[in-house]
C-alpha positions as CSV (number, residue, x, y, z in Angstrom):
1,M,-76.6,11.1,14.8
2,R,-75.3,11.5,18.2
3,I,-73.3,9.0,19.7
4,R,-73.9,8.1,23.8
5,H,-70.8,8.4,25.9
6,G,-68.0,6.9,25.7
7,R,-66.1,4.0,28.2
8,A,-65.5,6.3,30.8
9,T,-69.1,7.1,31.4
10,A,-70.4,4.1,30.2
11,L,-69.9,2.1,32.9
12,L,-73.4,2.0,33.6
13,G,-74.3,2.7,29.6
14,I,-76.7,6.0,30.6
15,A,-75.4,9.3,29.2
16,V,-79.3,10.5,28.9
17,L,-79.6,10.2,32.3
18,L,-76.5,11.7,33.4
19,T,-76.5,14.7,31.4
20,G,-78.0,17.6,33.3
21,A,-79.0,15.1,36.0
22,P,-79.4,16.2,39.4
23,A,-77.1,15.2,42.5
24,A,-79.7,12.3,44.1
25,C,-78.3,14.1,47.6
26,S,-77.6,17.3,48.6
27,G,-75.4,19.2,50.7
28,G,-71.3,20.0,50.5
29,A,-70.8,22.7,48.4
30,R,-69.3,22.6,45.5
31,S,-65.2,23.5,45.2
32,H,-63.9,25.4,42.6
33,A,-60.3,24.9,43.1
34,T,-58.4,22.9,40.7
35,G,-56.7,20.8,42.7
36,P,-57.3,17.7,45.7
37,G,-56.9,20.3,48.0
38,T,-60.7,20.4,48.5
39,A,-59.9,18.1,51.2
40,T,-61.5,19.9,55.2
41,P,-58.9,20.5,57.9
42,G,-59.3,19.1,60.8
43,S,-62.5,16.7,60.5
44,T,-62.5,13.7,62.6
45,A,-62.1,10.6,59.7
46,G,-64.3,7.4,60.4
47,G,-67.5,6.9,62.6
48,A,-70.5,6.9,61.5
49,L,-72.0,9.0,58.1
50,A,-72.9,12.5,59.4
51,D,-75.6,15.0,58.4
52,R,-78.4,12.4,57.3
53,A,-81.3,13.0,55.6
54,P,-83.7,12.1,52.7
55,C,-82.3,11.9,49.7
56,P,-84.1,14.8,47.6
57,Q,-84.1,12.7,44.1
58,A,-84.2,9.4,45.9
59,T,-87.4,8.4,47.7
60,G,-86.8,5.8,50.3
61,F,-82.8,6.5,50.4
62,S,-80.9,8.8,53.3
63,C,-78.2,11.4,52.5
64,G,-75.1,11.7,54.5
65,T,-71.4,12.1,54.6
66,L,-68.8,10.0,55.4
67,T,-64.9,11.9,56.3
68,V,-61.7,9.9,55.4
69,P,-58.4,11.3,55.8
70,L,-56.7,12.6,52.5
71,D,-53.9,10.2,52.9
72,H,-54.9,7.1,54.3
73,G,-51.0,6.5,55.6
74,G,-51.1,9.9,57.4
75,S,-48.4,12.2,55.3
76,R,-51.6,14.7,55.3
77,P,-52.4,15.1,59.1
78,G,-55.4,17.1,59.4
79,Q,-56.4,16.5,55.9
80,R,-59.9,15.2,55.2
81,L,-62.0,14.4,52.2
82,K,-66.0,13.9,52.8
83,L,-67.4,11.9,50.0
84,R,-71.0,11.8,49.7
85,V,-73.0,8.5,50.8
86,A,-76.9,7.5,49.9
87,V,-78.3,4.2,52.4
88,A,-81.3,2.9,51.8
89,D,-83.7,3.4,54.5
90,N,-84.2,-0.4,55.6
91,A,-81.5,-1.0,57.7
92,D,-83.3,-3.9,59.3
93,A,-82.2,-5.8,55.3
94,P,-81.9,-9.7,56.6
95,K,-79.2,-10.2,53.8
96,G,-77.0,-7.1,54.9
97,D,-75.5,-4.1,52.7
98,L,-75.4,-4.1,49.1
99,L,-72.4,-1.9,48.2
100,F,-73.4,-0.7,44.2
101,L,-69.7,1.1,42.9
102,A,-69.7,3.2,39.9
103,G,-66.7,3.5,37.7
104,G,-65.0,5.6,34.7
105,P,-62.6,5.8,36.8
106,G,-64.2,9.5,37.5
107,Q,-68.3,8.7,37.4
108,P,-70.0,9.9,40.5
109,G,-72.9,7.1,42.6
110,L,-75.6,9.3,44.3
111,P,-76.5,11.1,40.5
112,L,-77.6,7.0,39.5
113,V,-78.8,5.8,42.7
114,S,-82.9,5.8,41.6
115,R,-82.0,4.2,38.5
116,I,-80.0,1.5,40.2
117,A,-82.4,1.1,42.8
118,Q,-85.1,0.4,40.0
119,R,-82.6,-2.5,38.8
120,L,-81.6,-4.4,41.4
121,A,-85.9,-4.1,43.2
122,P,-86.3,-7.6,43.3
123,V,-84.0,-8.0,45.8
124,L,-83.7,-4.8,47.8
125,G,-86.1,-6.5,50.1
126,Q,-83.5,-8.5,51.4
127,Y,-80.4,-5.9,50.7
128,R,-80.1,-2.0,52.3
129,L,-78.2,-0.3,49.1
130,V,-75.9,2.0,49.8
131,M,-73.7,4.1,47.4
132,F,-71.1,6.4,47.5
133,D,-69.4,9.1,45.5
134,Q,-65.7,8.2,45.3
135,R,-63.3,10.1,46.2
136,G,-62.5,12.9,43.3
137,T,-66.3,12.6,41.9
138,G,-69.1,14.1,41.7
139,A,-69.6,17.5,44.2
140,G,-65.8,17.1,44.8
141,A,-64.9,16.1,41.4
142,L,-61.2,17.5,40.7
143,Q,-60.8,20.0,38.1
144,C,-58.7,19.8,34.6
145,P,-60.8,21.9,32.3
146,A,-58.4,21.7,29.2
147,L,-58.5,17.7,29.7
148,Q,-61.9,17.5,30.6
149,D,-62.5,19.9,27.3
150,Q,-60.5,17.3,24.7
151,M,-61.8,13.9,26.2
152,G,-64.9,14.7,27.7
153,S,-66.4,11.1,28.8
154,S,-63.5,9.4,26.4
155,D,-61.1,7.4,27.8
156,L,-59.7,6.8,24.5
157,A,-59.5,10.1,22.8
158,V,-55.8,11.7,22.7
159,P,-54.7,14.5,24.7
160,T,-52.2,17.1,24.0
161,A,-49.3,16.6,26.5
162,Q,-50.1,20.3,27.7
163,A,-53.5,19.6,28.7
164,V,-51.7,16.6,30.2
165,T,-49.5,18.3,32.4
166,D,-51.7,21.1,33.1
167,C,-53.8,18.9,34.8
168,A,-51.2,17.4,36.9
169,A,-49.9,20.7,37.7
170,G,-53.1,22.2,38.8
171,L,-53.8,19.2,40.9
172,G,-50.2,19.4,43.0
173,P,-48.7,16.4,44.5
174,D,-51.9,15.5,46.4
175,R,-53.1,13.7,43.0
176,R,-51.2,10.7,44.0
177,F,-54.2,10.3,47.2
178,Y,-56.6,9.6,43.9
179,S,-55.6,5.9,43.7
180,T,-57.8,2.8,43.5
181,A,-56.1,1.3,46.9
182,D,-57.0,4.6,48.3
183,T,-60.7,4.2,47.0
184,V,-60.7,0.6,48.5
185,A,-60.0,2.3,52.5
186,D,-61.9,4.6,51.7
187,I,-65.0,1.6,51.2
188,D,-63.9,0.1,54.4
189,Q,-64.6,3.3,56.4
190,L,-67.4,3.5,54.9
191,R,-68.4,-0.4,56.0
192,E,-67.3,0.8,59.5
193,A,-69.7,3.8,59.4
194,L,-72.7,1.3,58.4
195,G,-72.0,-0.9,61.8
196,A,-71.6,-3.5,59.0
197,A,-69.1,-7.2,59.2
198,G,-68.8,-7.1,55.7
199,L,-70.8,-5.9,52.0
200,T,-71.6,-7.5,48.9
201,V,-71.0,-5.6,46.6
202,D,-71.6,-5.2,43.0
203,G,-69.7,-3.3,40.8
204,V,-69.5,-2.6,36.6
205,S,-66.9,-1.7,34.6
206,Y,-64.2,0.0,36.7
207,G,-66.5,-0.3,39.3
208,S,-65.7,-4.5,39.0
209,F,-62.1,-3.5,39.3
210,V,-62.4,-1.6,42.9
211,A,-64.8,-4.5,44.1
212,E,-62.1,-7.1,43.0
213,R,-59.0,-4.8,44.6
214,Y,-61.5,-4.4,47.9
215,A,-62.0,-8.5,48.6
216,L,-58.4,-8.8,48.2
217,A,-57.0,-6.2,50.3
218,H,-59.9,-7.4,52.9
219,P,-61.2,-11.1,52.1
220,S,-62.8,-11.6,55.6
221,R,-65.2,-8.8,54.5
222,V,-66.4,-9.3,51.4
223,S,-69.7,-11.7,51.2
224,A,-70.0,-12.1,47.8
225,L,-69.6,-9.9,44.6
226,V,-71.6,-8.6,41.5
227,L,-68.7,-8.5,38.7
228,D,-70.4,-6.9,35.3
229,S,-68.3,-5.6,32.1
230,V,-65.3,-6.9,33.9
231,V,-62.0,-5.4,34.2
232,P,-59.3,-8.0,35.8
233,Q,-58.0,-7.4,39.1
234,Q,-54.8,-6.8,37.8
235,G,-56.1,-3.8,35.9
236,Y,-57.1,-2.1,32.9
237,D,-54.1,-2.6,29.9
238,P,-52.6,0.8,28.3
239,L,-52.4,-0.8,24.7
240,D,-56.2,-2.4,24.6
241,L,-54.7,-5.7,23.3
242,A,-58.2,-6.9,24.9
243,A,-60.1,-4.9,22.5
244,L,-58.2,-4.7,19.6
245,P,-58.9,-8.2,18.0
246,A,-61.9,-7.6,19.4
247,A,-63.3,-5.5,17.4
248,A,-63.3,-8.2,14.2
249,R,-65.2,-10.7,16.4
250,V,-67.7,-8.4,18.0
251,L,-68.3,-6.4,14.5
252,T,-68.6,-10.1,12.3
253,A,-71.0,-10.5,14.9
254,A,-73.9,-7.7,15.1
255,C,-72.8,-7.9,11.1
256,H,-75.1,-10.6,11.2
257,A,-77.5,-10.0,13.0
258,T,-78.4,-7.5,10.9
259,G,-78.1,-9.3,7.8
260,C,-74.8,-7.3,6.6
261,T,-73.5,-8.7,3.4
262,T,-69.6,-7.2,4.2
263,D,-67.0,-8.3,6.0
264,P,-66.4,-5.5,8.8
265,A,-63.3,-7.1,10.0
266,A,-61.2,-6.5,6.7
267,D,-62.5,-3.2,6.0
268,L,-61.9,-2.1,9.1
269,A,-58.3,-3.4,8.3
270,E,-58.0,-1.6,5.3
271,V,-58.9,1.7,6.4
272,V,-56.5,1.7,9.6
273,R,-53.7,0.7,6.9
274,R,-55.0,3.3,4.6
275,D,-55.5,6.3,7.2
276,H,-53.6,5.7,10.1
277,D,-56.5,6.1,12.6
278,G,-57.3,3.6,14.5
279,P,-57.4,5.2,17.6
280,A,-60.0,7.8,17.0
281,V,-62.0,4.8,15.2
282,L,-61.6,2.7,18.1
283,D,-62.7,5.3,20.3
284,L,-66.1,5.4,17.6
285,L,-67.2,2.1,18.6
286,T,-66.7,1.7,22.2
287,S,-68.6,4.6,22.2
288,Y,-71.6,3.6,19.6
289,E,-71.8,-0.1,21.8
290,F,-74.0,2.0,23.8
291,A,-76.1,3.6,21.2
292,D,-76.5,0.2,19.4
293,P,-75.0,-2.8,20.0
294,D,-76.2,-4.2,16.4
295,Y,-73.7,-1.4,15.0
296,K,-76.2,-0.5,12.8
297,G,-75.1,1.8,9.5
298,I,-71.0,0.8,10.8
299,P,-69.7,-2.1,8.7
300,D,-71.4,0.5,5.9
301,A,-69.4,2.8,6.6
302,L,-66.4,1.1,7.2
303,H,-66.7,-0.5,3.8
304,Q,-67.6,2.8,1.7
305,A,-63.7,4.0,3.9
306,A,-61.9,1.1,2.5
307,A,-63.4,1.7,-1.1
308,G,-62.3,4.9,-1.0
309,H,-65.2,7.1,0.6
310,P,-64.5,8.1,3.8
311,E,-67.4,10.6,4.5
312,Q,-69.6,9.0,5.9
313,L,-67.2,7.4,9.0
314,R,-65.8,10.6,9.8
315,Q,-69.8,12.2,10.0
316,F,-69.8,8.8,12.5
317,V,-66.5,10.0,14.5
318,T,-66.8,13.8,14.6
319,S,-70.3,12.6,16.4
320,S,-69.0,10.8,18.3
321,H,-66.8,13.0,19.7
322,Q,-69.1,16.0,19.9
323,G,-71.3,13.3,21.8
324,D,-68.6,13.1,24.6
325,A,-68.4,16.0,25.6
326,V,-69.9,16.3,29.9
327,P,-68.8,18.1,32.5
328,A,-66.4,16.9,35.2
329,D,-69.0,16.5,38.1
330,L,-70.8,14.0,36.3
331,L,-67.0,12.3,35.1
332,S,-64.0,14.0,36.3
333,Q,-60.9,13.0,33.5
334,G,-58.8,14.9,36.6
335,L,-59.6,11.7,38.9
336,H,-59.8,9.8,35.6
337,A,-55.5,10.6,35.2
338,S,-55.0,10.5,38.5
339,T,-56.3,7.4,39.1
340,L,-55.3,5.5,35.7
341,C,-51.3,7.0,36.3
342,A,-51.2,6.0,39.4
343,D,-52.7,2.2,39.4
344,G,-51.6,1.5,35.6
345,R,-48.4,-0.6,34.6
346,F,-47.4,0.4,30.9
347,P,-44.7,-0.5,28.7
348,W,-42.6,2.1,30.7
349,G,-43.5,0.9,34.0
350,S,-45.6,2.9,36.6
351,S,-45.2,6.6,36.6
352,D,-42.1,5.2,39.3
353,T,-40.6,5.8,35.9
354,P,-39.3,9.3,35.0
355,V,-40.6,11.1,32.1
356,A,-37.9,11.5,30.3
357,D,-37.3,7.2,29.8
358,R,-40.8,6.7,28.9
359,A,-41.6,7.5,25.6
360,A,-38.6,5.2,24.0
361,A,-40.1,2.3,26.1
362,V,-43.8,2.8,24.0
363,E,-41.7,3.0,20.8
364,R,-39.8,-0.2,22.1
365,T,-43.4,-2.0,22.6
366,R,-44.7,-0.6,19.1
367,Q,-41.9,-2.0,17.4
368,Q,-42.8,-5.6,19.2
369,L,-46.4,-6.0,18.7
370,T,-47.1,-8.0,16.3
371,A,-50.2,-7.8,13.7
372,A,-52.0,-10.8,15.6
373,Q,-51.9,-9.2,18.9
374,T,-53.2,-5.7,17.3
375,G,-55.1,-6.9,14.3
376,P,-57.5,-5.7,12.5
377,F,-56.0,-2.2,13.9
378,D,-52.4,-2.1,13.9
379,A,-49.6,-1.3,16.6
380,A,-49.8,2.3,16.0
381,T,-53.7,2.4,17.7
382,A,-52.1,0.2,20.5
383,T,-49.3,2.9,21.4
384,G,-51.5,6.1,20.5
385,L,-54.4,5.6,22.9
386,G,-55.5,8.4,25.4
387,T,-55.4,5.6,28.3
388,L,-51.8,5.4,28.2
389,L,-51.2,9.3,26.4
390,S,-52.6,10.3,29.1
391,C,-50.1,9.2,31.6
392,L,-46.9,9.2,29.0
393,T,-46.0,12.9,30.7
394,W,-47.9,12.4,33.6
395,P,-45.0,13.7,36.5
396,Q,-43.1,10.9,37.9
397,E,-44.4,9.8,41.7
398,Q,-45.1,7.2,44.0
399,V,-47.6,4.9,43.4
400,P,-49.1,2.0,45.7
401,P,-48.3,-1.9,45.6
402,V,-50.2,-3.5,43.8
403,P,-51.1,-7.3,44.6
404,P,-49.3,-10.8,43.3
405,A,-50.6,-10.9,40.0
406,Q,-51.9,-14.4,40.1
407,Q,-53.7,-14.1,43.6
408,S,-57.5,-15.9,43.9
409,L,-60.2,-13.9,44.9
410,P,-61.5,-15.1,48.5
411,R,-63.7,-18.1,48.4
412,V,-66.7,-15.8,48.1
413,P,-69.9,-16.5,45.3
414,V,-68.2,-14.4,42.7
415,L,-70.9,-13.4,39.4
416,L,-69.0,-12.8,36.2
417,L,-71.0,-10.8,34.0
418,G,-70.9,-9.8,30.1
419,G,-72.2,-9.1,27.2
420,D,-71.2,-10.8,24.1
421,R,-70.6,-7.3,22.3
422,D,-69.0,-5.3,24.8
423,L,-65.9,-3.7,23.4
424,S,-64.9,-1.4,26.4
425,T,-64.5,-4.6,28.6
426,P,-64.3,-7.3,26.2
427,V,-65.5,-11.3,27.8
428,E,-61.8,-11.8,27.4
429,G,-61.2,-10.2,30.7
430,L,-64.3,-11.8,31.8
431,Q,-62.6,-15.1,31.4
432,Q,-59.6,-14.3,32.6
433,E,-60.7,-13.1,36.0
434,A,-62.7,-16.3,36.1
435,A,-59.9,-17.7,36.4
436,L,-58.9,-16.5,39.7
437,A,-62.6,-16.6,41.3
438,P,-62.6,-20.1,43.2
439,L,-66.5,-19.8,43.5
440,G,-67.2,-18.1,40.6
441,K,-69.7,-17.6,37.6
442,V,-69.8,-16.8,34.3
443,V,-72.6,-14.9,32.9
444,V,-72.6,-13.8,29.1
445,V,-75.6,-12.5,27.5
446,P,-76.1,-12.7,23.9
447,G,-76.2,-9.4,22.0
448,A,-75.5,-6.7,25.4
449,A,-73.0,-4.7,25.1
450,H,-71.4,-2.5,28.3
451,S,-73.1,-2.3,31.5
452,V,-75.6,-5.6,31.5
453,Q,-77.0,-4.9,34.6
454,S,-78.4,-1.4,33.8
455,H,-78.3,-1.4,30.0
456,A,-79.0,-4.9,28.0
457,T,-82.0,-5.0,26.1
458,S,-82.3,-8.2,27.5
459,D,-82.9,-9.3,31.0
460,L,-81.1,-12.2,30.9
461,G,-78.4,-10.2,33.2
462,R,-80.9,-9.0,34.9
463,R,-82.4,-11.9,36.3
464,A,-78.9,-13.5,36.5
465,V,-78.3,-11.3,39.0
466,A,-81.1,-11.4,41.1
467,E,-81.3,-15.3,41.6
468,F,-77.6,-15.0,42.1
469,L,-77.8,-12.2,45.2
470,S,-81.0,-14.2,46.6
471,A,-79.5,-16.9,47.2
472,P,-75.7,-16.6,46.1
473,D,-74.3,-19.6,48.4
474,R,-76.3,-21.6,46.1
475,Y,-73.1,-20.5,43.8
476,G,-70.6,-21.6,46.2
477,T,-69.4,-25.2,44.6
478,T,-70.4,-23.6,41.1
479,K,-67.5,-23.2,38.7
480,G,-68.5,-21.5,35.3
């Protein structure tokens, strides 16, 4: 039994593809430096893509580099980053450029070009597909060896405080230039380099969040949005208060689909109450959905564990952790922590809060959480997840401003796509974002988990995307 990589890599739910996959585009030496000092001094940002050549692993695409400032605010003059970009060769596509965003945060885009082109093949006669390695990913991945070893592709695994502080120290103060706001600014420079007045954007998981933030920052430069496995624009909740109660719904539905006769929600609550291992069990569940959205074997393991025989469940947890091993160039935990700690809003506020004040705020939150908010898990699970603990001891630093909480997406067609078995980004978050999409249409695929376009067995979601992208204006008056 080997579990596919967890929530962070699972933006596309394609860990098997990624393991050992060659980059879709060559060029640019891999940096072995620990920190973000891999920025190139003196080069000129902006303008057309440089070093254009056919992509060796993606037929019909050209690869090049986009040079961007390390700090778009200008505090590091002369320091640049070179981002790898893949562009389909049909420059005269009638509907313009379709930017597909990988996620994590920490996952590169270029190793995925061929697979995404296959998934979007029905519309690629109409669009020029564009993908890129977001700053701090791929060949330019931020390197944090201890944190990478402990978390792999998971963002729920609990790291040691030492691994977190070593990561932040190794990256140095420039780690604050790896927020989503920085990636949004990179995308707009990419748009200029492509010569495009606007973009159609398709983002999955964290990529959906980047797409939303780009649309909020540059509403006149977005033609349409596809948001798959939606992270709401307010950001990912480090307490995971959508996923915790959603586990009961998802496991019960999966149990019914497979004909099991137990009550997995009640068994899960008993296991967590007795063994106090909620973070490890939630990490298992959000990894296992990529192996099997029916969760075969999990209800039985929970039932045995609730009866005092935890061996099978422990085997699942151990195998899940082993399966999360992944190198930084396929998912950078240094970038993951840098971005989430810059973007996140935590029980203590943001990362500009002094480190010494944070633990007390977490404890106050733990005491205030109710069973209705966390069940079938407990409050200790919500305050003990890796997404929160990775930032608990992250150094105090300036954070970028965030959009107003209830700011609506621009009035462009938006397709919001999700699977009803998704625990990584539960459909509750999709519905939350749909309320802020004036021209939004919701499609929830029964029996599907995370990353519907790439990973769902049913073709319902992919057909919905093809129909939407073929005629997005058709959805201009739809609110569903």
